C-alpha positions in Angstrom: 10.6 -63.0 -45.6 8.9 -60.0 -47.3 5.6 -60.7 -45.5 7.4 -61.1 -42.2 9.2 -57.7 -42.6 5.9 -56.0 -43.5 4.3 -57.5 -40.4 7.1 -56.3 -38.2 6.9 -52.8 -39.8 3.1 -52.7 -39.0 3.8 -53.7 -35.4 6.4 -50.9 -35.1 3.9 -48.3 -36.6 1.2 -49.5 -34.2 3.6 -49.2 -31.2 4.6 -45.7 -32.2 1.0 -44.6 -32.0 0.7 -45.4 -28.3 0.9 -42.5 -25.9 3.7 -42.7 -23.3 2.6 -43.6 -19.8 3.3 -41.3 -16.9 2.2 -37.7 -16.1 2.9 -35.0 -18.6 5.2 -32.4 -17.1 3.9 -29.1 -16.0 6.0 -26.7 -14.0 4.6 -26.4 -10.5 3.8 -23.0 -9.1 6.3 -21.3 -6.8 5.7 -18.5 -4.3 6.7 -15.1 -5.7 5.4 -11.7 -4.6 4.4 -9.1 -7.1 7.0 -6.6 -5.9 10.0 -6.2 -3.6 9.3 -4.8 -0.2 12.4 -2.5 -0.3 11.3 0.9 -1.6 13.2 3.2 -4.0 15.9 4.0 -5.1 15.9 0.5 -6.5 14.1 0.7 -9.8 12.3 -2.2 -11.5 13.7 -3.5 -14.8 12.8 -6.2 -17.3 15.5 -8.9 -17.1 15.1 -12.2 -18.8 17.0 -15.4 -18.6 17.3 -15.7 -22.4 19.4 -12.5 -22.5 23.1 -13.4 -22.1 24.4 -12.3 -18.8 27.9 -11.7 -20.1 30.5 -9.8 -18.2 28.3 -8.4 -15.5 31.3 -7.2 -13.4 32.0 -4.5 -16.0 29.3 -2.3 -14.4 31.9 -1.4 -11.7 34.2 0.1 -14.3 37.4 -1.3 -12.8 39.9 -2.4 -15.4 41.9 -4.5 -12.9 38.7 -6.4 -11.8 37.9 -7.0 -15.5 41.3 -8.5 -16.1 41.1 -10.7 -13.0 37.6 -12.0 -14.0 38.8 -13.0 -17.5 41.8 -14.7 -16.0 39.5 -16.6 -13.6 37.2 -17.7 -16.4 40.2 -19.1 -18.2 42.0 -20.7 -15.3 39.6 -21.6 -12.6 39.8 -25.3 -11.8 36.3 -25.1 -10.3 34.9 -24.0 -13.6 36.8 -26.7 -15.4 35.3 -29.3 -13.1 31.8 -27.9 -13.9 32.5 -27.9 -17.7 33.8 -31.5 -17.5 30.6 -32.6 -15.6 28.5 -30.9 -18.3 30.3 -32.9 -21.0 29.6 -36.0 -19.1 25.9 -35.1 -19.0 26.0 -34.5 -22.8 27.6 -38.0 -23.3 24.9 -39.6 -21.2 22.2 -37.9 -23.2 23.8 -39.1 -26.4 23.9 -42.6 -25.0 20.2 -42.4 -24.2 19.3 -41.1 -27.6 21.2 -44.0 -29.2 18.4 -46.3 -28.1 16.1 -44.8 -30.7 18.0 -46.7 -33.4 18.1 -50.4 -33.9 21.2 -52.4 -32.8 23.1 -53.9 -35.6 25.9 -56.4 -35.0 28.1 -58.5 -37.4 30.5 -61.2 -36.4 32.5 -63.8 -38.3 33.0 -67.4 -37.3 35.3 -70.1 -38.7 35.4 -73.6 -37.2 37.0 -76.9 -38.1 36.4 -80.1 -36.2 37.3 -83.8 -36.5 34.6 -86.3 -35.8 35.6 -89.6 -34.1 35.4 -92.9 -35.9 34.1 -94.5 -32.8 31.4 -91.9 -32.1 27.8 -93.0 -31.4 26.2 -94.0 -34.6 29.4 -95.0 -36.2 30.9 -93.8 -39.4 34.4 -93.0 -40.5 36.5 -90.3 -39.0 35.9 -87.0 -40.8 36.8 -83.4 -40.6 34.0 -80.8 -40.9 34.6 -77.1 -41.7 32.1 -74.4 -41.0 32.3 -70.7 -42.0 29.6 -68.2 -40.9 29.2 -64.4 -41.4 26.0 -63.5 -39.6 24.3 -60.1 -39.4 21.9 -59.4 -36.5 19.4 -56.5 -36.2 17.4 -56.0 -33.0 15.0 -53.3 -31.9 12.9 -52.8 -28.9 9.6 -51.2 -29.8 8.7 -48.4 -27.5 5.0 -49.4 -27.1 4.4 -47.5 -23.9 6.8 -44.6 -24.0 9.6 -46.0 -21.7 12.3 -44.9 -24.1 10.6 -41.6 -24.7 10.4 -40.8 -21.0 14.0 -41.9 -20.6 15.1 -39.4 -23.3 12.9 -36.7 -21.7 14.6 -37.3 -18.4 18.1 -37.3 -19.9 17.5 -34.1 -21.8 16.1 -32.4 -18.7 19.1 -33.6 -16.7 21.4 -32.2 -19.4 19.6 -28.8 -19.2 20.0 -28.9 -15.4 23.7 -29.6 -15.8 24.0 -26.6 -18.2 22.3 -24.4 -15.6 24.6 -25.8 -12.9 27.6 -24.8 -15.0 26.2 -21.3 -15.4 25.6 -21.1 -11.6 29.2 -22.1 -10.9 30.4 -19.4 -13.3 28.2 -16.9 -11.5 29.4 -18.0 -8.0 33.1 -17.9 -9.0 33.0 -14.5 -10.6 30.9 -13.1 -7.8 33.3 -14.5 -5.2 36.2 -13.0 -7.0 34.6 -9.6 -7.2 33.7 -9.7 -3.5 37.2 -10.7 -2.5 38.7 -8.0 -4.8 36.6 -5.2 -3.3 37.4 -6.5 0.2 41.1 -6.4 -0.6 40.8 -2.9 -1.9 38.9 -1.9 1.3 41.8 -3.3 3.3 44.2 -1.3 1.2 42.2 1.8 2.1 42.2 0.9 5.7 46.0 0.3 5.6 46.4 3.7 4.1 44.4 5.3 6.9 46.5 3.4 9.5 49.8 4.4 7.8 48.8 8.1 7.8 47.7 7.8 11.4 51.0 6.2 12.4 52.9 9.1 10.8 50.7 11.6 12.7 51.1 9.7 16.0 54.8 9.5 15.6 55.0 13.2 15.1 52.7 13.8 18.0 54.9 11.5 20.2 57.9 13.6 19.3 56.1 16.7 20.4 55.0 15.2 23.7 58.5 13.9 24.4 59.9 17.4 23.7 57.4 18.9 26.0 58.3 16.3 28.6 62.0 17.0 28.3 61.2 20.7 28.8 59.2 19.9 31.9 55.8 20.9 30.4 54.3 17.4 29.9 54.3 14.5 32.3 55.5 11.0 31.8 51.8 9.9 31.7 51.4 12.0 28.5 54.3 10.2 26.9 53.1 6.7 28.0 49.6 7.4 26.6 51.0 8.5 23.2 53.4 5.5 23.1 50.5 3.1 23.9 48.3 4.5 21.1 51.2 4.3 18.6 52.1 0.7 19.5 48.5 -0.5 19.4 47.9 1.2 16.0 51.0 -0.6 14.6 49.5 -3.9 15.9 46.3 -3.2 14.1 48.1 -2.4 10.9 49.9 -5.8 11.1 46.7 -7.6 11.6 45.1 -5.8 8.6 48.2 -6.8 6.5 47.5 -10.4 7.4 43.9 -10.1 6.3 45.0 -8.6 3.0 47.4 -11.5 2.4 44.6 -14.0 2.9 42.3 -12.3 0.4 45.1 -11.9 -2.1 45.7 -15.7 -1.8 42.0 -16.4 -2.3 41.9 -14.3 -5.4 45.0 -16.2 -6.8 43.2 -19.5 -6.3 40.0 -18.3 -7.9 42.1 -17.1 -10.9 43.7 -20.6 -11.1 47.2 -19.5 -10.1 49.4 -20.5 -7.2 49.4 -17.9 -4.3 53.2 -17.9 -4.3 54.4 -15.2 -6.6 50.9 -13.7 -7.1 50.7 -10.1 -6.0 48.2 -7.3 -6.5 49.7 -3.8 -6.1 48.0 -1.8 -3.3 45.4 0.8 -4.3 42.8 2.6 -2.3 39.2 1.7 -3.0 38.0 4.0 -5.7 34.9 2.2 -7.2 31.4 3.3 -6.3 28.3 1.0 -6.3 26.5 1.3 -9.6 22.7 1.5 -9.8 21.0 -1.9 -10.2 17.7 -2.6 -11.9 16.2 -5.4 -9.8 13.3 -6.4 -12.0 10.3 -8.1 -10.5 10.4 -11.1 -8.1 8.9 -13.4 -10.8 11.9 -12.6 -13.0 14.1 -14.7 -10.6 12.2 -17.8 -11.9 13.7 -17.1 -15.4 17.1 -15.6 -14.5 18.6 -17.5 -11.6 20.6 -20.5 -12.9 20.1 -22.4 -9.6 16.3 -22.0 -10.0 16.6 -23.1 -13.6 18.6 -26.1 -12.5 16.0 -27.1 -9.8 13.2 -26.7 -12.3 14.9 -29.0 -14.9 15.5 -31.5 -12.1 11.8 -31.5 -11.5 11.2 -32.3 -15.2 13.7 -35.2 -15.1 12.1 -36.6 -12.0 8.6 -36.3 -13.6 9.9 -38.3 -16.6 11.3 -41.0 -14.3 7.7 -41.7 -13.1 6.8 -42.6 -16.7 9.9 -44.9 -16.9 8.9 -46.7 -13.7 5.2 -47.1 -14.8 6.2 -48.5 -18.2 7.6 -51.5 -16.3 4.0 -52.6 -15.7 3.5 -53.3 -19.4 5.0 -55.9 -21.7 8.0 -55.3 -23.8 8.3 -56.1 -27.6 11.6 -56.9 -29.2 12.0 -57.4 -32.9 14.9 -59.2 -34.4 16.2 -60.2 -37.8 19.2 -62.4 -38.5 20.9 -62.9 -41.9 24.2 -63.7 -43.4 26.0 -66.6 -45.0 27.0 -70.1 -43.8 29.0 -72.7 -45.7 31.3 -75.6 -45.1 33.5 -74.3 -48.0 35.0 -70.9 -47.6 35.1 -70.4 -51.4 31.3 -70.9 -51.6 30.5 -68.8 -48.5 29.0 -65.8 -50.5 27.0 -67.9 -52.9 23.3 -67.5 -53.0 22.6 -71.0 -51.7 24.7 -70.2 -48.6 22.5 -67.4 -47.5 20.6 -67.7 -44.2 18.0 -65.5 -42.5 15.4 -65.4 -39.8 12.9 -62.8 -38.5 10.8 -62.8 -35.4 9.6 -61.0 -32.3 9.6 -61.7 -28.6 7.0 -60.4 -26.1 8.0 -60.4 -22.5 6.0 -59.6 -19.4 6.9 -59.9 -15.7 4.2 -61.9 -14.1 5.4 -61.7 -10.5 8.0 -59.3 -9.2 7.3 -59.4 -5.4 6.2 -55.7 -5.4 9.4 -54.5 -7.2 7.5 -52.5 -9.8 5.3 -50.8 -7.3 8.3 -49.9 -5.2 10.0 -48.4 -8.2 7.0 -46.4 -9.1 6.6 -45.1 -5.5 10.3 -44.3 -5.4 9.9 -42.2 -8.6 6.9 -40.4 -7.3 8.6 -39.6 -4.0 11.6 -38.4 -5.9 9.4 -36.0 -7.9 7.7 -34.7 -4.8 11.2 -34.0 -3.3 12.3 -32.2 -6.4 9.2 -30.0 -6.2 9.9 -29.1 -2.6 13.5 -28.4 -3.5 12.5 -26.1 -6.3 10.2 -24.1 -4.2 12.8 -23.9 -1.4 15.3 -22.6 -4.0 12.9 -19.9 -5.1 12.2 -18.9 -1.5 15.9 -18.7 -0.8 16.5 -16.6 -3.9 13.8 -14.2 -2.9 15.2 -13.9 0.6 18.7 -13.2 -0.8 17.5 -10.4 -2.9 15.5 -8.8 -0.1 18.5 -9.1 2.3 20.8 -7.4 -0.2 18.3 -4.7 -1.1 17.8 -3.9 2.6 21.5 -4.1 3.3 22.3 -1.6 0.6 19.6 0.8 1.9 21.0 0.6 5.4 24.6 0.9 4.2 23.8 3.9 2.1 22.3 5.7 5.1 25.2 4.6 7.3 27.8 5.8 4.8 26.2 9.3 4.8 26.2 9.6 8.6 29.7 8.1 8.9 31.1 10.7 6.6 29.6 13.4 8.9 31.2 11.6 11.8 34.7 11.6 10.2 34.4 15.3 9.6 33.3 16.0 13.2 36.1 13.7 14.5 38.7 15.6 12.5 37.5 18.9 13.9 37.6 17.5 17.4 41.2 16.4 17.0 42.2 19.9 15.7 40.5 21.5 18.7 42.0 19.1 21.2 45.5 19.5 19.8 45.2 23.3 19.9 44.0 23.3 23.4 46.7 20.9 24.5 49.4 23.1 22.9 48.0 26.1 24.8 47.8 24.2 28.1 44.0 24.2 28.2 43.6 20.4 27.9 45.5 17.3 29.0 47.0 14.7 26.7 44.2 12.3 27.3 41.8 14.5 25.3 44.2 14.5 22.4 44.7 10.7 22.6 41.0 10.1 22.8 40.4 12.4 19.8 43.1 10.6 17.8 41.5 7.2 18.6 38.1 8.5 17.6 39.2 9.8 14.3 41.1 6.6 13.5 38.1 4.4 14.3 35.6 6.6 12.4 37.8 6.7 9.3 38.3 2.9 9.4 34.6 2.4 9.8 33.9 4.7 6.8 36.2 2.7 4.6 34.6 -0.6 5.8 31.2 0.7 4.9 32.3 1.7 1.5 33.7 -1.8 1.0 30.6 -3.4 2.3 28.4 -1.4 -0.1 30.4 -2.7 -3.0 30.4 -6.3 -1.8 26.7 -6.2 -1.1 26.1 -4.8 -4.6 28.0 -7.8 -6.0 25.9 -10.1 -3.9 22.7 -8.4 -5.2 23.8 -8.9 -8.8 24.5 -12.6 -7.9 21.2 -12.9 -6.2 19.4 -11.5 -9.2 21.1 -14.2 -11.4 23.8 -12.0 -13.0 23.9 -8.9 -15.1 21.8 -8.0 -18.1 21.3 -5.3 -20.7 
């Protein structure tokens, strides 16, 4: 037995020296320009994926948003699904790694049988007892790297799952921040509508008094009443939008919408400055890019697994234990049994199955490369879109502020002229409508700037220090 064990050990050592079949993984290149096309004020930074992204939303300096984000991280069911899927990937990786070790099994057997007196060959009836306690050790030698490639694929899949979990975290937190700033923008818009309704109500009272005094016509009253009623309708619709975003925030925070309420506050946050880094940094920062890259590595390893099927497999085994017809003598030295051996198997004809498996693996890798490059292109486009959007929104916010100031002056002039009989009520109504629309647009631009800033942080892969 000693010489047999030494022979098997030599075979294992020889098998371990063989290089695994299949291509060695090298990350394919992806298109990435040297700089962003959007000019200043966006400054380049030096972000890296190895730096923890942490609580990126704190850059907005909003305590209420910070609290909601932490609540979401703890209660989001979407995040819990992603975490559970990652644990599944870890378990599958551990299952694959277990193939590195030999399989050891032990089983006990006890049997008693009576032999017939009229059996072939004759002889008296007798009872035979058999007791066995075997121990079996088996091991498949990884001669051509099939196990190694399987482990490589499993570990890459685990890393892809980890990146996917991080991407879900980024998506959930970014969506919550976007919804939060949109809700606050709607609060600001509701405030504008409420103040406008108060002003319109007072204006209507003045027009009615002038009408009662014979100074204003019924047309003047009807025009003011029309503007007041339509403004109330718009306020009702904005209230509905706010309720929808409040419900969406509740779901993201893992809470039922019923009973969830955020007090109304005007939008006070301002977009912070963002260091964009270089386009090539996206390859290291974006979790979805990292996920796609790890999926490439897993697909590459599957090519080696498929090609290993062309080569023979070597299985080693060793059996030992005790066997006796007398239980009391089961563990005596003469009752010991053992056997060692090896089996070599090779598929001679598979009808093209192995070639098809290899072609399937190669095509899967090609698809993963294309998917990776498409993910990179999409990431670059998202950053460029958000950079350009912020630049346009900044310019629009400046000019819209000027428009609000001009509309307020126009309303003052129209009201004064109407009180002095120098203008008709239509001029006042038109000025009131213009001021309302310009103020609402200004609030919408402020909200869009914050939401676009959130999208830019998301497109860049999260925050960094």
